[in-house]
DSSP file (Angstrom, degrees, kcal/mol; ACC not computed):
  #  RESIDUE AA STRUCTURE BP1 BP2  ACC     N-H-->O    O-->H-N    N-H-->O    O-->H-N    TCO  KAPPA ALPHA  PHI   PSI    X-CA   Y-CA   Z-CA
    1    1 A M              0   0    0      0, 0.0     2,-0.1     0, 0.0     0, 0.0   0.000 360.0 360.0 360.0 127.5  174.6  289.1   -1.5
    2    2 A P        -     0   0    0      0, 0.0     2,-0.3     0, 0.0     0, 0.0  -0.408 360.0-110.1 -73.4 152.7  177.8  287.4   -2.9
    3    3 A I        -     0   0    0     -2,-0.1     2,-0.7     1,-0.1     0, 0.0  -0.645  33.5-116.9 -79.3 137.9  178.0  283.6   -3.0
    4    4 A R        +     0   0    0     -2,-0.3     4,-0.2     1,-0.2    -1,-0.1  -0.653  46.0 158.5 -78.5 111.6  180.5  282.2   -0.5
    5    5 A T        +     0   0    0     -2,-0.7    -1,-0.2     1,-0.1     3,-0.0   0.380  57.5  80.7-114.8   6.7  183.2  280.5   -2.4
    6    6 A S  S    S+     0   0    0      1,-0.2     3,-0.4     2,-0.1    -1,-0.1   0.633  74.7  77.0 -81.5 -14.6  185.9  280.7    0.5
    7    7 A I  S    S-     0   0    0      1,-0.3     2,-0.4     2,-0.1    -1,-0.2   0.978 125.7  -9.6 -61.7 -58.8  184.5  277.7    2.3
    8    8 A I  S    S+     0   0    0     -4,-0.2    -1,-0.3     1,-0.1    -2,-0.1  -0.866  78.8 164.8-139.7 100.8  186.0  275.1   -0.3
    9    9 A D        +     0   0    0     -3,-0.4     2,-0.4    -2,-0.4    -3,-0.1   0.551  49.5  75.0-105.4  -1.2  187.4  277.2   -3.2
   10   10 A K  S >> S-     0   0    0      1,-0.1     4,-2.0    -4,-0.1     3,-1.3  -0.918  72.1-137.7-106.7 136.7  189.7  274.7   -4.9
   11   11 A Q  H 3> S+     0   0    0     -2,-0.4     4,-2.5     1,-0.3     5,-0.2   0.890 105.4  57.1 -53.2 -44.0  188.5  272.0   -7.1
   12   12 A E  H 3> S+     0   0    0      1,-0.2     4,-1.2     2,-0.2    -1,-0.3   0.753 107.7  48.2 -55.9 -28.7  191.0  269.6   -5.5
   13   13 A H  H <> S+     0   0    0     -3,-1.3     4,-3.5     2,-0.2     5,-0.2   0.901 110.8  50.8 -79.6 -44.2  189.6  270.3   -2.1
   14   14 A I  H  X S+     0   0    0     -4,-2.0     4,-2.2     1,-0.2    -2,-0.2   0.935 113.4  44.2 -50.0 -53.7  186.0  269.8   -3.3
   15   15 A E  H  X S+     0   0    0     -4,-2.5     4,-1.7     2,-0.2    -1,-0.2   0.836 113.2  53.1 -69.9 -34.4  187.0  266.4   -4.9
   16   16 A Q  H  X S+     0   0    0     -4,-1.2     4,-2.5    -5,-0.2    -2,-0.2   0.921 110.9  46.4 -65.6 -49.9  189.0  265.4   -1.7
   17   17 A A  H  X S+     0   0    0     -4,-3.5     4,-2.1     1,-0.2    -2,-0.2   0.852 111.3  50.8 -65.1 -32.6  186.0  266.1    0.5
   18   18 A A  H  X S+     0   0    0     -4,-2.2     4,-2.3    -5,-0.2    -1,-0.2   0.835 109.0  50.9 -63.1 -39.4  183.7  264.3   -1.7
   19   19 A R  H  X S+     0   0    0     -4,-1.7     4,-2.5     2,-0.2     5,-0.2   0.951 111.5  48.0 -66.5 -50.9  185.8  261.3   -1.8
   20   20 A A  H  X S+     0   0    0     -4,-2.5     4,-1.7     1,-0.2    -2,-0.2   0.905 114.8  45.8 -58.4 -44.2  186.1  261.3    2.0
   21   21 A L  H  X S+     0   0    0     -4,-2.1     4,-0.6     1,-0.2    -1,-0.2   0.887 112.3  50.4 -62.4 -44.6  182.3  261.7    2.5
   22   22 A K  H >< S+     0   0    0     -4,-2.3     3,-0.7     1,-0.2     4,-0.3   0.887 109.9  49.9 -62.6 -42.5  181.5  259.1   -0.1
   23   23 A S  H 3< S+     0   0    0     -4,-2.5     3,-0.4     1,-0.2    -1,-0.2   0.833 118.8  39.0 -71.8 -31.0  184.0  256.4    1.5
   24   24 A I  H 3< S+     0   0    0     -4,-1.7    -1,-0.2    -5,-0.2    -2,-0.2   0.462  91.5  90.4 -99.0   5.2  182.5  257.0    5.0
   25   25 A S    <<  +     0   0    0     -3,-0.7    -1,-0.2    -4,-0.6    -2,-0.1   0.635  62.7  92.6 -76.1 -16.5  178.9  257.3    4.0
   26   26 A H  S >> S-     0   0    0     -3,-0.4     4,-2.3    -4,-0.3     3,-0.6  -0.661  80.1-130.5 -76.4 129.6  178.1  253.6    4.3
   27   27 A P  H 3> S+     0   0    0      0, 0.0     4,-2.2     0, 0.0     5,-0.2   0.842 105.0  50.5 -52.0 -43.5  176.7  252.9    7.9
   28   28 A L  H 3> S+     0   0    0      1,-0.2     4,-2.2     2,-0.2     5,-0.1   0.863 112.1  46.6 -75.4 -28.2  179.0  250.0    8.5
   29   29 A R  H <> S+     0   0    0     -3,-0.6     4,-2.2     2,-0.2    -1,-0.2   0.853 110.1  53.4 -73.7 -27.5  182.1  252.0    7.6
   30   30 A L  H  X S+     0   0    0     -4,-2.3     4,-2.1     2,-0.2    -2,-0.2   0.929 109.5  48.2 -58.4 -45.9  181.0  254.8    9.6
   31   31 A K  H  X S+     0   0    0     -4,-2.2     4,-2.2    -5,-0.2    -2,-0.2   0.884 108.9  54.3 -67.5 -39.4  180.6  252.5   12.5
   32   32 A I  H  X S+     0   0    0     -4,-2.2     4,-2.9     1,-0.2    -1,-0.2   0.945 108.5  49.1 -60.5 -44.2  184.1  251.0   11.9
   33   33 A L  H  X S+     0   0    0     -4,-2.2     4,-2.5     1,-0.2    -2,-0.2   0.845 109.9  51.0 -71.2 -27.6  185.7  254.4   12.0
   34   34 A C  H  < S+     0   0    0     -4,-2.1    -1,-0.2     2,-0.2    -2,-0.2   0.895 110.0  50.2 -67.0 -37.2  183.9  255.2   15.2
   35   35 A V  H  < S+     0   0    0     -4,-2.2    -2,-0.2     1,-0.2    -1,-0.1   0.945 117.0  40.8 -60.4 -51.5  185.2  252.0   16.7
   36   36 A I  H >< S+     0   0    0     -4,-2.9     3,-2.2    -5,-0.2    -2,-0.2   0.915  82.4 153.2 -71.5 -37.8  188.7  252.8   15.6
   37   37 A G  T 3< S-     0   0    0     -4,-2.5    46,-0.6     1,-0.3    -1,-0.1  -0.169  76.6 -22.0  52.6-129.0  188.7  256.5   16.5
   38   38 A D  T 3  S+     0   0    0     -4,-0.1    -1,-0.3    44,-0.1     2,-0.2   0.259 122.7  80.0-100.6  12.3  192.0  257.8   17.2
   39   39 A Q  S <  S-     0   0    0     -3,-2.2     2,-0.5    -4,-0.1    44,-0.4  -0.488  82.4-103.0-106.0 175.5  193.6  254.4   18.1
   40   40 A D        -     0   0    0     -2,-0.2     2,-0.4    42,-0.1    42,-0.2  -0.899  39.9-177.5 -99.3 138.1  194.9  251.5   16.3
   41   41 A A  E     -A   81   0A   0     40,-2.1    40,-3.1    -2,-0.5     2,-0.1  -0.993  18.5-136.6-134.7 143.2  192.7  248.5   16.1
   42   42 A C  E  >  -A   80   0A   0     -2,-0.4     4,-1.9    38,-0.3    38,-0.2  -0.456  36.7-101.4 -86.9 163.4  193.1  245.0   14.6
   43   43 A V  H  > S+     0   0    0     36,-0.8     4,-3.1     1,-0.2     5,-0.2   0.923 119.2  54.0 -55.6 -46.2  190.5  243.2   12.6
   44   44 A Q  H  > S+     0   0    0      1,-0.2     4,-2.6     2,-0.2    -1,-0.2   0.910 106.7  51.3 -56.9 -44.6  189.3  241.0   15.5
   45   45 A E  H  > S+     0   0    0      1,-0.2     4,-1.9     2,-0.2    -1,-0.2   0.861 111.5  47.0 -62.4 -37.7  188.8  243.9   17.7
   46   46 A I  H  X S+     0   0    0     -4,-1.9     4,-2.1     2,-0.2     5,-0.3   0.901 110.6  52.5 -70.5 -42.2  186.7  245.7   15.1
   47   47 A V  H  X>S+     0   0    0     -4,-3.1     4,-2.8     2,-0.2     5,-0.6   0.911 110.4  47.8 -56.0 -47.2  184.7  242.5   14.5
   48   48 A E  H  <5S+     0   0    0     -4,-2.6    -2,-0.2     1,-0.2    -1,-0.2   0.900 117.6  42.7 -63.7 -39.4  183.9  242.1   18.2
   49   49 A A  H  <5S+     0   0    0     -4,-1.9    -1,-0.2    -5,-0.2    -2,-0.2   0.835 121.4  38.1 -76.8 -30.5  182.9  245.8   18.5
   50   50 A V  H  <5S-     0   0    0     -4,-2.1    -2,-0.2    -5,-0.1    -3,-0.2   0.820  96.3-140.2 -91.4 -35.6  180.9  246.0   15.3
   51   51 A G  T  <5 +     0   0    0     -4,-2.8     2,-0.2    -5,-0.3    -3,-0.1   0.909  58.5 105.9  73.8  45.8  179.3  242.6   15.5
   52   52 A T  S   <S-     0   0    0     -5,-0.6    -1,-0.3     1,-0.1    -2,-0.1  -0.802  76.8 -63.6-138.7-176.7  179.3  241.3   11.9
   53   53 A S     >  -     0   0    0     -2,-0.2     4,-1.9     1,-0.1     5,-0.1  -0.265  38.3-122.6 -75.9 160.7  181.5  238.7   10.1
   54   54 A Q  H  > S+     0   0    0      1,-0.2     4,-2.2     2,-0.2     5,-0.2   0.819 112.5  53.2 -69.0 -32.0  185.1  239.1    9.7
   55   55 A S  H  > S+     0   0    0      2,-0.2     4,-1.5     1,-0.2    -1,-0.2   0.828 109.3  50.0 -77.6 -24.2  184.9  238.9    5.8
   56   56 A N  H  > S+     0   0    0      2,-0.2     4,-1.5     1,-0.2    -2,-0.2   0.891 111.9  47.7 -71.4 -40.2  182.3  241.7    5.8
   57   57 A I  H  X S+     0   0    0     -4,-1.9     4,-2.5     2,-0.2    -2,-0.2   0.863 111.1  51.6 -68.0 -38.3  184.6  243.8    8.0
   58   58 A S  H  X S+     0   0    0     -4,-2.2     4,-2.0     2,-0.2    -1,-0.2   0.862 105.8  54.2 -71.8 -35.1  187.5  243.1    5.7
   59   59 A Q  H  X S+     0   0    0     -4,-1.5     4,-1.8     2,-0.2    -1,-0.2   0.931 112.6  43.0 -60.8 -46.5  185.7  244.1    2.6
   60   60 A H  H  X S+     0   0    0     -4,-1.5     4,-2.3     1,-0.2    -2,-0.2   0.898 111.2  54.4 -70.4 -37.8  184.8  247.4    4.1
   61   61 A L  H  X S+     0   0    0     -4,-2.5     4,-2.2     1,-0.2    -1,-0.2   0.897 106.2  53.2 -60.2 -38.7  188.4  247.9    5.5
   62   62 A A  H  X S+     0   0    0     -4,-2.0     4,-3.0     2,-0.2    -1,-0.2   0.939 109.1  50.1 -58.8 -47.6  189.8  247.3    2.0
   63   63 A I  H  X S+     0   0    0     -4,-1.8     4,-1.9     1,-0.2     6,-0.2   0.929 111.0  47.1 -61.2 -45.7  187.5  250.0    0.7
   64   64 A L  H  <>S+     0   0    0     -4,-2.3     5,-2.4     1,-0.2     6,-1.6   0.837 114.5  48.4 -67.4 -32.4  188.6  252.5    3.4
   65   65 A R  H ><5S+     0   0    0     -4,-2.2     3,-1.2     4,-0.2    -1,-0.2   0.917 109.1  51.3 -63.8 -49.2  192.2  251.6    2.7
   66   66 A E  H 3<5S+     0   0    0     -4,-3.0    -2,-0.2     1,-0.3    -1,-0.2   0.758 110.2  49.2 -74.0 -23.7  191.9  252.0   -1.0
   67   67 A K  T 3<5S-     0   0    0     -4,-1.9    -1,-0.3    -5,-0.2    -2,-0.2   0.414 117.3-113.6 -90.6   4.6  190.2  255.5   -0.6
   68   68 A G  T < 5S+     0   0    0     -3,-1.2    -3,-0.2     2,-0.2    -2,-0.1   0.653  84.7 118.8  82.0  16.9  193.0  256.5    1.7
   69   69 A V  S   <S+     0   0    0     -5,-2.4    15,-3.3    -6,-0.2    16,-0.5   0.931  74.5  38.6 -73.3 -48.6  190.8  256.8    4.9
   70   70 A L  E     -B   83   0A   0     -6,-1.6     2,-0.3    13,-0.2    13,-0.2  -0.765  65.9-155.3-110.6 154.5  192.7  254.2    6.8
   71   71 A L  E     -B   82   0A   0     11,-2.9    11,-2.3    -2,-0.3     2,-0.3  -0.854  14.6-153.1-113.2 157.8  196.2  253.2    7.1
   72   72 A A  E     -B   81   0A   0     -2,-0.3     2,-0.4     9,-0.2     9,-0.2  -0.964  12.0-174.1-134.6 152.2  197.5  249.7    8.0
   73   73 A R  E     -B   80   0A   0      7,-1.9     7,-2.8    -2,-0.3     2,-0.4  -0.998  20.5-134.3-141.4 135.9  200.5  248.1    9.7
   74   74 A K  E     -B   79   0A   0     -2,-0.4     2,-0.4     5,-0.2     5,-0.2  -0.777  18.8-178.8 -95.7 135.4  201.3  244.6   10.1
   75   75 A D  E >   -B   78   0A   0      3,-3.2     3,-2.2    -2,-0.4     2,-0.4  -0.933  65.5 -54.4-134.9 108.3  202.6  243.2   13.4
   76   76 A A  T 3  S-     0   0    0     -2,-0.4    -2,-0.0     1,-0.3     0, 0.0  -0.460 122.8 -18.7  59.5-118.1  203.4  239.5   13.4
   77   77 A N  T 3  S+     0   0    0     -2,-0.4     2,-0.4    -3,-0.1    -1,-0.3   0.266 123.8  83.3-105.4  11.6  200.2  237.9   12.1
   78   78 A R  E <   - B   0  75A   0     -3,-2.2    -3,-3.2   -36,-0.0     2,-0.5  -0.881  63.0-148.2-115.9 146.4  197.8  240.9   12.8
   79   79 A V  E     - B   0  74A   0     -2,-0.4   -36,-0.8    -5,-0.2     2,-0.4  -0.971  15.4-155.2-113.2 127.0  197.1  243.9   10.7
   80   80 A Y  E     -AB  42  73A   0     -7,-2.8    -7,-1.9    -2,-0.5     2,-0.4  -0.820   6.6-153.6-102.3 136.4  196.3  247.1   12.7
   81   81 A Y  E     +AB  41  72A   0    -40,-3.1   -40,-2.1    -2,-0.4     2,-0.3  -0.838  14.2 174.8-110.5 143.6  194.2  250.0   11.2
   82   82 A R  E     - B   0  71A   0    -11,-2.3   -11,-2.9    -2,-0.4     2,-0.3  -0.993  42.2 -95.8-146.9 155.7  194.1  253.7   12.0
   83   83 A V  E     - B   0  70A   0    -46,-0.6   -13,-0.2   -44,-0.4   -14,-0.1  -0.526  34.3-155.1 -67.5 130.7  192.5  256.6   10.6
   84   84 A G  S    S+     0   0    0    -15,-3.3     2,-0.4    -2,-0.3   -14,-0.1   0.640  72.7  43.4 -87.3 -20.8  195.0  258.2    8.2
   85   85 A D    >>  -     0   0    0    -16,-0.5     3,-1.7     1,-0.1     4,-1.2  -0.986  67.1-145.5-136.9 124.9  193.9  261.8    8.2
   86   86 A A  H 3> S+     0   0    0     -2,-0.4     4,-1.6     1,-0.3    -1,-0.1   0.695  97.5  70.4 -63.9 -15.1  192.9  263.8   11.3
   87   87 A R  H 3> S+     0   0    0      2,-0.2     4,-2.3     1,-0.2    -1,-0.3   0.788  94.1  55.6 -66.2 -29.6  190.3  265.6    9.2
   88   88 A T  H <> S+     0   0    0     -3,-1.7     4,-2.5     2,-0.2    -2,-0.2   0.930 106.0  50.6 -67.3 -49.1  188.3  262.4    9.1
   89   89 A L  H  X S+     0   0    0     -4,-1.2     4,-2.6     2,-0.2    -2,-0.2   0.869 107.4  54.5 -51.9 -39.8  188.3  262.3   12.9
   90   90 A Q  H  X S+     0   0    0     -4,-1.6     4,-2.9     2,-0.2    -2,-0.2   0.924 108.4  49.2 -62.2 -44.3  187.1  265.8   12.9
   91   91 A L  H  X S+     0   0    0     -4,-2.3     4,-2.6     1,-0.2    -2,-0.2   0.929 110.7  47.9 -61.0 -42.8  184.2  264.9   10.7
   92   92 A I  H  X S+     0   0    0     -4,-2.5     4,-2.6     2,-0.2    -2,-0.2   0.914 111.3  51.1 -59.2 -46.7  183.3  262.0   12.8
   93   93 A S  H  X S+     0   0    0     -4,-2.6     4,-2.3     2,-0.2    -1,-0.2   0.909 111.6  48.4 -56.6 -46.0  183.5  264.1   16.0
   94   94 A M  H  X S+     0   0    0     -4,-2.9     4,-2.8     1,-0.2     5,-0.3   0.953 109.9  52.4 -64.7 -47.4  181.2  266.8   14.4
   95   95 A M  H  X>S+     0   0    0     -4,-2.6     4,-3.2     1,-0.2     5,-0.6   0.907 109.6  49.2 -56.3 -45.2  178.7  264.1   13.3
   96   96 A R  H  X5S+     0   0    0     -4,-2.6     6,-1.8     2,-0.2     4,-1.6   0.889 111.6  48.5 -58.7 -38.6  178.6  262.7   16.8
   97   97 A E  H  X5S+     0   0    0     -4,-2.3     4,-0.9     5,-0.3    -2,-0.2   0.950 119.7  38.8 -68.0 -47.3  178.0  266.2   18.2
   98   98 A V  H  <5S+     0   0    0     -4,-2.8    -2,-0.2    -5,-0.2    -3,-0.2   0.935 129.3  27.0 -67.2 -48.6  175.3  266.9   15.7
   99   99 A F  H  <5S+     0   0    0     -4,-3.2    -3,-0.2    -5,-0.3    -2,-0.2   0.747 132.5  31.3 -92.6 -26.0  173.5  263.5   15.5
  100  100 A C  H  <<S-     0   0    0     -4,-1.6    -3,-0.2    -5,-0.6    -2,-0.1   0.473  95.1-125.4-114.4   0.1  174.2  262.0   19.0
  101  101 A G     <        0   0    0     -4,-0.9    -4,-0.2    -5,-0.3    -3,-0.1   0.746 360.0 360.0  63.9  23.8  174.4  265.1   21.1
  102  102 A E              0   0    0     -6,-1.8    -5,-0.3    -9,-0.1    -1,-0.1   0.469 360.0 360.0 -97.5 360.0  177.8  264.2   22.4
């Protein structure tokens, strides 16, 4: 039986997938992404939904931005975050399905 290489056949795709999985593998970052979903959310909304300190949330948001998972836009004195790649939303949806039965 031949080995399946067609699933992820390019090194750049493997590296991109690994980076995405690594950046969302932290429980708090995964929770942040679940809160944001396919909407825009400001830091205060995320803090209220996740239930930890603003500084802690900001640190994790910075990591997600640095890894290219989140995009940010500034509106007056608020910064709004959104998931930058629809594939990340697909991953979260699949994880919900598998682990939460949703």
